[in-house]
C-alpha positions in Angstrom: 0.0 0.0 0.0 1.4 3.4 -0.9 2.3 6.0 1.7 -0.2 8.4 0.3 -3.1 6.0 0.9 -2.0 5.3 4.5 -1.8 9.0 5.3 -5.4 9.6 4.0 -6.9 6.8 6.1 -5.3 8.1 9.3 -6.6 11.6 8.7 -10.2 10.2 8.3 -10.0 8.3 11.5 -8.8 11.3 13.4 -11.6 13.4 12.0 -14.2 10.8 13.1 -12.8 10.7 16.6 -13.0 14.4 16.9 -16.5 14.6 15.6 -17.7 11.8 18.0 -16.1 13.6 20.9 -17.8 16.8 19.9 -21.3 15.2 19.5 -20.9 13.5 22.9 -20.0 16.8 24.5 -23.0 18.5 22.9 -25.4 15.7 24.0 -24.0 15.9 27.5 -24.7 19.6 27.5 -28.3 19.1 26.3 -28.9 16.3 28.8 -27.6 18.4 31.7 -29.8 21.3 30.6 -32.8 19.0 30.3 -32.3 17.7 33.8 -32.1 21.2 35.1 -35.3 22.3 33.3 -37.4 19.2 34.2 -36.0 18.5 37.6 -34.4 21.4 39.4 -36.2 24.4 37.9 -39.4 22.7 36.7 -41.8 24.8 38.9 -40.3 28.1 38.0 -40.4 27.4 34.3 -44.0 26.2 34.5 -45.0 29.4 36.2 -43.2 31.5 33.6 -44.9 29.5 30.8 -48.3 30.0 32.4 -47.7 33.7 32.9 -46.5 34.2 29.4 -49.5 32.8 27.7 -51.2 29.5 28.8 -54.9 30.0 29.6 -57.3 27.4 31.2 -61.0 28.2 30.6 -64.1 26.5 32.0 -66.6 25.4 29.4 -69.9 25.6 31.3 -72.4 22.8 30.7 -76.0 23.9 29.8 -78.3 23.2 32.7 -81.3 21.0 32.0 -84.7 22.5 31.8 -87.5 22.1 34.3 -90.8 21.6 32.4 -94.4 21.4 33.3 -96.5 18.4 32.4 -97.2 19.8 29.0 -93.6 20.6 28.2 -93.8 24.3 29.0 -90.5 25.6 30.5 -90.6 26.7 34.1 -86.8 27.0 34.3 -84.3 27.0 31.4 -80.8 28.1 30.4 -80.6 30.9 27.9 -77.7 32.5 26.1 -75.4 34.3 28.5 -71.8 35.4 28.6 -69.0 35.6 31.0 -66.9 38.7 31.0 -63.1 38.0 31.2 -60.0 40.1 31.3 -56.3 39.9 30.3 -54.8 41.8 33.3 -51.5 42.4 31.5 -53.5 44.4 28.9 -56.1 46.0 31.3 -53.7 47.0 34.1 -52.6 50.4 32.5 -56.3 51.5 32.1 -57.7 49.6 35.1 -59.4 52.7 36.7 -61.4 53.7 33.5 -62.3 50.1 32.7 -63.4 49.3 36.3 -65.7 52.3 36.4 -67.5 51.3 33.2 -67.8 47.6 34.3 -69.0 48.4 37.8 -71.6 50.8 36.6 -73.0 48.8 33.7 -72.8 45.3 35.3 -73.6 46.4 38.9 -70.3 45.2 40.3 -68.1 46.4 43.1 -65.6 48.9 41.6 -62.7 48.0 43.9 -63.1 44.2 43.4 -63.1 44.7 39.6 -60.1 47.0 39.7 -58.2 44.4 41.7 -59.1 41.7 39.1 -57.9 44.0 36.2 -54.5 44.4 37.8 -53.7 40.9 38.8 -50.0 39.9 38.2 -48.5 36.9 36.5 -51.6 35.9 34.6 -53.1 36.6 31.2 -56.7 35.5 32.2 -59.2 36.4 34.9 -63.0 36.2 35.4 -64.7 39.6 35.8 -68.4 38.5 35.9 -70.4 35.3 35.2 -73.8 34.6 33.7 -74.4 38.1 32.2 -77.2 38.4 29.6 -75.6 38.3 26.2 -77.0 41.6 24.9 -75.8 43.5 28.0 -72.3 41.9 28.0 -71.8 42.5 24.3 -72.8 46.1 24.6 -70.4 46.7 27.5 -67.5 45.2 25.5 -68.4 47.3 22.5 -68.5 50.5 24.6 -65.0 49.7 26.0 -63.6 49.1 22.5 -65.1 52.4 21.2 -63.0 54.1 23.9 -60.0 52.1 22.9 -59.9 50.3 26.3 -58.7 46.8 25.4 -58.2 43.5 27.3 -61.9 42.7 28.0 -63.6 39.9 26.2 -66.6 37.5 26.6 -67.0 33.7 26.5 -70.3 31.6 26.4 -71.8 31.2 29.9 -75.5 29.9 30.0 -77.8 32.0 32.2 -80.7 30.5 34.2 -84.1 31.9 33.3 -87.6 31.5 34.8 -89.8 32.4 31.8 -93.0 32.1 33.9 -91.9 34.5 36.6 -93.0 33.4 40.0 -95.1 30.5 38.8 -94.1 27.4 40.9 -91.1 29.4 42.2 -91.8 27.9 45.6 -91.1 24.4 44.4 -88.6 25.1 41.5 -86.2 27.0 43.8 -83.4 29.1 42.3 -79.6 29.4 41.7 -77.5 31.5 44.0 -75.2 34.3 42.9 -72.4 31.7 42.5 -74.5 29.7 40.1 -75.0 26.9 42.5 -78.6 25.6 43.4 -79.9 27.1 46.6 -83.4 25.6 47.0 -86.3 23.6 45.7 -86.1 21.2 42.8 -83.0 23.0 41.5 -81.2 21.8 44.6 -83.0 18.4 45.0 -82.2 17.3 41.4 -78.9 19.2 40.8 -77.0 16.0 39.8 -79.5 15.5 37.0 -79.9 19.1 35.9 -76.3 20.3 36.2 -74.4 18.2 33.7 -70.6 18.4 33.8 -68.5 21.4 32.9 -65.7 21.0 30.4 -62.2 22.7 30.2 -60.1 24.2 27.6 -56.4 25.1 27.7 -54.8 27.2 25.0 -51.8 29.5 24.4 -52.0 33.2 23.9 -49.5 35.8 22.7 -49.9 39.5 22.8 -53.4 39.0 24.3 -54.5 36.9 21.3 -54.9 33.2 20.9 -52.1 31.5 19.0 -53.7 29.4 16.2 -51.0 26.7 16.2 -50.1 26.9 19.9 -50.7 24.3 22.6 -54.4 23.4 22.7 -56.5 20.8 24.7 -60.2 20.6 25.1 -62.7 18.5 27.2 -66.2 19.2 25.9 -69.0 19.9 28.5 -71.8 17.4 29.0 -75.2 19.2 29.2 -77.7 18.5 32.0 -80.9 16.5 31.5 -84.4 17.9 31.6 -86.8 17.4 34.5 -90.5 17.1 33.7 -93.0 17.8 36.4 -96.6 16.8 37.0 -97.4 20.5 37.6 -99.8 22.2 35.1 -98.4 25.7 34.6 -101.9 27.2 34.0 -103.4 25.6 37.1 -100.4 26.6 39.2 -100.6 30.2 38.0 -104.3 30.3 38.8 -103.9 28.6 42.2 -101.2 31.1 43.2 -103.3 34.1 42.3 -106.4 32.9 44.0 -104.5 32.0 47.2 -102.4 35.2 47.3 -105.5 37.4 46.8 -107.1 35.8 49.8 -103.9 35.8 52.0 -103.5 39.6 51.4 -107.2 40.3 51.8 -107.4 38.7 55.2 -103.9 39.8 56.2 -102.8 36.3 56.9 -99.3 35.1 57.7 -99.2 32.6 54.9 -101.2 30.1 52.9 -101.1 27.0 50.8 -103.3 25.6 48.0 -102.8 22.1 46.5 -104.5 20.5 43.5 -104.1 16.8 42.8 -105.3 14.2 40.3 -107.4 12.1 42.7 -106.6 8.8 40.9 -102.9 9.1 40.5 -101.8 11.5 43.2 -100.1 13.7 40.6 -99.7 17.3 41.9 -101.2 19.8 39.3 -100.6 22.7 41.6 -98.6 23.2 44.8 -98.9 26.9 45.7 -97.5 28.8 48.6 -98.1 32.4 49.5 -96.4 34.5 52.2 -98.1 37.6 53.4 -96.7 40.6 51.4 -96.7 44.3 52.2 -99.1 46.6 50.2 -97.2 48.6 47.6 -94.7 45.9 46.8 -93.7 45.8 43.1 -94.5 42.6 41.1 -90.8 41.8 41.1 -90.7 42.1 44.9 -93.7 39.9 45.2 -92.2 37.3 42.9 -89.0 37.3 45.0 -91.0 36.9 48.2 -92.7 33.8 46.8 -89.4 32.1 45.6 -88.6 30.4 48.9 -85.8 28.3 50.2 -88.4 25.6 51.1 -92.0 25.1 50.2 -94.2 25.8 53.2 -96.6 23.1 51.9 -94.2 20.5 53.1 -92.0 22.3 55.7 -94.5 24.1 57.9 -96.8 22.2 60.4 -100.0 23.2 62.0 -103.0 21.6 63.7 -105.5 20.5 61.0 -108.8 21.2 62.8 -112.0 19.7 61.6 -110.9 18.4 58.2 -109.4 15.7 60.5 -113.0 14.6 61.3 -113.4 12.9 57.9 -110.4 10.6 58.8 -111.9 9.8 62.2 -115.4 9.0 60.9 -114.2 7.0 57.9 -112.1 4.9 60.3 -115.1 4.4 62.6 -117.1 3.2 59.6 -114.3 1.0 58.4 -114.2 -0.8 61.8 -118.0 -1.1 61.8 -118.4 1.0 64.9 -120.8 3.5 63.2 -122.6 4.2 60.0 -123.7 7.5 58.6 -127.2 6.9 60.1 -125.9 6.1 63.7 -127.7 8.3 66.2 -125.9 10.6 68.6 -127.2 12.7 71.5 -125.0 15.8 71.5 -125.1 18.0 74.6 -124.2 21.7 74.6 -120.9 20.9 76.4 -118.9 17.7 77.1 -116.8 17.6 80.2 -113.6 15.6 79.8 -111.2 15.4 82.7 -110.7 19.0 83.9 -111.7 20.5 80.5 -114.9 21.2 78.6 -115.3 20.4 74.9 -117.6 22.7 73.1 -118.8 23.3 69.5 -118.2 26.3 67.3 -121.8 27.2 67.7 -123.9 27.4 70.8 -126.7 24.9 71.2 -128.6 22.8 73.6 -128.9 19.0 73.4 -129.1 17.9 69.8 -130.2 14.6 68.3 -127.7 14.2 65.4 -126.7 11.3 63.2 -123.1 10.7 62.4 -123.7 12.3 59.0 -125.2 15.3 60.8 -122.3 15.6 63.2 -119.9 15.8 60.2 -122.1 18.1 58.2 -122.4 20.5 61.1 -118.8 19.9 62.2 -119.6 19.0 65.8 -116.6 18.5 68.0 -118.8 17.0 70.7 -120.4 14.5 68.3 -117.0 13.5 66.9 -115.6 13.1 70.4 -118.5 10.9 71.5 -118.3 8.7 68.4 -114.5 8.4 68.7 -114.9 7.3 72.3 -115.4 3.8 70.9 -111.8 3.7 69.8 -108.9 2.9 72.1 -106.1 5.4 71.7 -104.1 2.7 69.9 -106.9 2.0 67.4 -107.3 5.7 66.5 -103.5 6.1 66.2 -103.2 3.1 63.9 -106.0 4.4 61.6 -104.4 7.9 61.4 -101.0 6.2 60.6 -102.7 4.4 57.6 -103.7 7.8 56.3 -100.0 8.9 56.3 -100.1 11.2 59.3 -96.8 11.5 61.2 -94.9 10.3 58.1 -93.2 12.1 55.2 -95.1 11.9 51.9 -92.0 10.9 49.9 -92.7 13.6 47.2 -89.0 14.5 47.0 -89.1 18.1 47.9 -86.3 19.2 50.3 -87.1 20.3 53.9 -90.2 18.2 54.4 -91.5 17.7 57.9 -93.2 14.6 59.1 -95.5 16.4 61.4 -96.3 15.1 64.8 -98.5 12.1 65.8 -97.4 11.2 69.3 -97.3 7.6 70.5 -100.7 6.3 71.7 -99.3 5.4 75.0 -99.0 9.1 75.8 -102.6 9.9 75.0 -105.1 10.7 77.7 -108.9 10.5 77.2 -108.8 14.3 76.5 -106.1 14.0 73.9 -107.9 11.1 72.2 -111.0 13.3 71.9 -109.1 16.4 70.7 -107.1 14.5 68.1 -110.3 13.0 66.8 -111.4 16.5 65.7 -108.0 17.8 64.7 -106.4 19.4 67.7 -103.3 18.1 69.5 -101.8 16.8 66.3 -99.7 18.5 63.6 -99.5 17.9 59.9 -98.1 19.6 56.8 -100.5 20.7 54.1 -99.4 18.0 51.6 -99.9 15.2 54.2 -103.5 16.4 54.8 -104.2 16.8 51.1 -103.0 13.2 50.4 -105.1 11.9 53.3 -108.3 13.6 52.1 -107.5 12.4 48.6 -107.5 8.8 49.8 -111.3 9.1 50.5 -111.8 10.2 46.9 -109.5 7.4 45.6 -111.7 4.5 46.8 -110.0 4.4 50.2 -106.4 4.0 48.9 -103.6 6.4 50.0 -101.4 7.2 47.0 -98.1 8.9 47.4 -98.3 12.4 45.9 -95.9 13.0 42.9 -94.5 16.2 41.5 -92.0 14.6 39.1 -93.0 12.5 36.1 -91.5 9.0 35.5 -88.7 7.7 37.7 -86.0 10.1 38.9 -83.3 10.0 41.5 -82.7 13.0 43.7 -79.1 14.2 44.4 -79.5 12.5 47.8 -80.3 9.2 46.2 -84.0 9.0 46.8 -86.1 7.5 43.9 -89.3 9.6 43.3 -91.8 10.2 40.6 -95.0 8.9 39.1 -93.4 5.6 38.3 -92.4 5.0 41.9 -95.5 6.2 43.7 -96.9 3.6 46.0 -100.5 2.9 47.1 -101.8 1.4 50.3 -105.3 1.0 51.7 -106.2 3.5 54.3 -109.9 2.4 54.7 -112.2 0.1 52.8 -113.9 1.1 49.6 -117.2 1.1 51.3 -116.0 3.3 54.2 -114.5 5.8 51.7 -117.7 5.9 49.7 -120.0 6.5 52.7 -117.7 9.2 54.1 -117.6 11.0 50.7 -121.4 10.9 50.7 -121.4 12.5 54.2 -118.9 15.1 52.9 -121.4 16.1 50.2 -123.7 17.3 53.0 -121.1 20.0 54.0 -121.6 21.8 50.7 -125.3 21.3 50.6 -127.4 24.4 51.3 -129.4 24.4 54.6 -127.5 21.4 55.8 -123.8 21.9 55.9 -121.3 24.5 57.1 -120.0 25.5 53.7 -122.7 25.6 51.0 -120.7 28.4 49.2 -118.0 25.8 48.4 -120.4 23.9 46.1 -120.2 24.1 42.3 -123.4 24.4 40.2 -124.2 21.2 38.5 -121.6 19.0 40.3 -121.6 16.8 43.3 -118.9 18.2 45.6 -117.5 16.5 48.7 -115.7 18.8 51.2 -114.9 19.6 54.8 -114.1 22.8 56.6 -111.4 23.2 59.2 -110.7 26.0 61.7 -108.1 25.1 64.3 -106.5 26.9 67.2 -102.7 27.1 67.0 -100.3 27.1 69.9 -98.0 30.1 70.0 -96.7 33.1 71.8 -94.4 33.2 74.9 -96.9 31.0 76.8 -96.9 28.4 74.0 -100.7 28.2 74.4 -103.7 28.4 72.1 -104.8 31.8 73.3 -101.7 33.4 71.8 -101.3 31.2 68.7 -104.0 32.4 66.3 -105.7 29.9 64.0 -105.3 28.0 60.8 -108.4 27.7 58.5 -108.6 25.1 55.8 -110.9 23.3 53.4 -110.4 20.0 51.6 -112.4 17.9 49.2 -112.9 16.5 45.7 -115.3 16.4 42.8 -117.3 14.9 41.2 -118.1 13.3 44.6 -119.4 10.1 43.1 -116.6 9.7 40.6 -113.7 11.9 41.9 -111.3 13.4 39.4 -109.6 16.2 41.3 -108.8 16.9 45.0 -108.1 20.4 46.3 -106.9 21.4 49.7 -106.4 25.0 50.9 -105.0 26.4 54.2 -104.6 30.0 55.4 -102.5 30.5 58.5 -103.3 33.2 61.1 -105.7 35.5 59.3 -106.2 38.9 61.0 -109.5 39.7 59.3 -112.3 37.2 59.8 -111.1 33.7 59.1 -113.0 30.5 58.9 -112.9 27.3 56.9 -116.1 28.1 55.1 -115.6 31.8 54.6 -111.9 32.1 53.9 -110.7 28.8 52.4 -114.0 27.5 51.0 -113.9 30.1 48.1 -110.3 29.2 47.3 -111.3 25.5 47.1 -114.3 26.2 44.9 -112.5 28.5 42.5 -109.5 26.2 41.9 -111.7 23.1 41.7 -114.1 24.8 39.2 -111.1 25.9 37.1 -109.8 22.3 37.0 -113.2 20.8 36.0 -113.6 23.3 33.2 -110.0 23.1 31.9 -110.0 19.3 31.8 -113.6 19.2 30.5 -114.9 17.0 33.3 -118.7 16.7 32.8 -121.1 16.3 35.8 -122.1 12.7 36.4 -125.8 13.5 36.5 -126.4 11.1 39.4 -128.4 12.3 42.3 -126.8 12.3 45.8 -128.2 9.9 48.3 -130.5 11.0 51.0 -128.9 10.7 54.4 -130.7 11.8 57.6 -128.8 14.4 59.7 -131.2 14.3 62.7 -133.3 11.8 64.5 -136.4 12.1 66.7 -137.0 8.8 68.4 -135.3 5.6 69.4 -131.9 4.9 71.0 -128.7 6.7 70.3 -125.0 5.7 70.5 -124.9 7.3 74.0 -122.4 9.6 75.7 -119.3 7.7 77.1 -119.7 6.7 80.7 -118.1 9.0 83.3 -115.5 6.3 84.0 -114.1 6.6 80.5 -113.5 10.3 80.9 -110.9 9.9 83.8 -107.2 9.2 83.4 -106.6 5.5 83.3 -103.5 3.3 83.7 -100.7 4.5 81.4 -102.5 7.8 80.5 -101.0 11.2 81.1 -102.9 14.0 82.9 -104.2 16.9 80.9 -102.0 19.3 82.8 -99.0 17.8 80.9 -100.6 18.5 77.5 -100.3 22.3 77.3 -99.8 23.5 73.7 -96.2 23.5 72.5 -94.5 25.7 69.9 -94.7 22.9 67.4 -98.5 22.9 67.5 -98.6 19.6 69.2 -100.5 20.6 72.4 -103.7 18.9 73.4 -105.0 21.5 75.9 -106.8 24.6 74.8 -107.3 28.2 76.0 -110.5 28.5 74.1 -113.5 30.9 74.3 -114.0 29.9 77.9 -111.5 29.0 80.6 -110.6 25.4 80.3 -112.7 24.8 77.2 -111.9 23.3 73.8 -114.0 24.9 71.1 -113.7 27.0 68.0 -112.9 24.1 65.6 -115.3 24.4 62.8 
């Protein structure tokens, strides 16, 4: 091999060695730098990257609608915008921008200014859930004045297109966009959906088209369909609130149900409002944290008598024609039970005692029950238990254990004192008499739905159980017809021309005041029933709490009952049955009667508590009364 060839090969090997050494040194330098960036200085570099242009943005899910039974929206999400800022751009003009945003969007100036001057970020929220037209106009105004750095992003806004209609059960979202009450809260998991997120890179205040970008799409919430009829709810609220304001009451409730299914067509609340309030203020007052129809308890008064008499008939202890001798007063222990009207000794049938709402007649008839027997019957009607409707804040009322009852408390509970209920409980109990004796769980949600707390509710889950026999329910309904019959019952004004209407008045004393006694508690007046009485289609129950002007089951709540029921019959085109009501005697003139309980049954027995231990409590559970006369129990119509 020639010397020239050997020299060339040696030079090539040398060059390769030098190149390899250079590459190795360069790779070592890169590796060291990578270790420094990813390990030692990772946090600082991430912070610098974020401050220089990485933005993470929430993508709000569209909240599901709340619809009435006909698909009409009661709550829905409409187009809204969030107002956002790039503080590195807005900081130099923060004062001027903050003044405009605070004025136009009703925000706190100092909080806005602080947001506009945040350091080390290119993105900040200024306001959420702003109507799109308002947000767009504000941004346009800023741009006209060459004030940059403010922009908008989609942000659905909750709207209640029917105003205050059903606001007491729908609830609302708080300022933070989270549900605060009602069905919005109870079904938040269903309605809310799941928000998405988007991260992207910006430069100079603008999004870099080919920069880093990642996106998780939002999942919209599902709709919730109710059994409520928007038109019936609107009408019930107006009728109820007109009465509450007229009689200057503390509050009121009106409930309309499909008798056969227990579906709630209206569940209206009304809180007493001040004259001169604007419509918006009235609407706000009605949008409550909890519906008083399920949260507030009161003593039901004489509407309770239909439960007592139907139970007596169910056990075969009386019939509508059973004869009673009703004295003007009935001493029980150290108390005296009286009627809402003065009278001497009357010869009434059981039907007459119900038609005239006699406390004394009811107490005499109920004397055939042991405390445990009456307690068991009332339990079958759902008293002392939650209805399971799914509304938050429901009270179970109070039905004390039978072992704590005295002879006096048994008599008083029989005609609706010494026991507490919520309005929906009482409506469902009355409805059972129109539903062939079956108690059906009331429903406000269609189908089968699960609340955020895990409770399954809805028309598909509503249970039925027998409260009384079909015969007992029918006979009680026929007696209830007498209540709305002129010259016979206590509330002929609650009748509807051409229809057979079954109903019952209630006027009950309420415990209250510092003494926690009936004398200081005011009263609750109510009316419940159904029509057509011989083929019930709708049940209506109304209660007005503590009216200052007048106030009786017949005169105050009877008209509410009649108006709502007549509206339902007309709206749903329910024709009169055309059948004539049965003739039931309300008085008797000769023969033997059921008889007043013997004196021995009116004294405390073994295991019974004395009446002095039964003074009214703040929860409305008292059994003693400070009535129209010292030591008397009267005034329940």
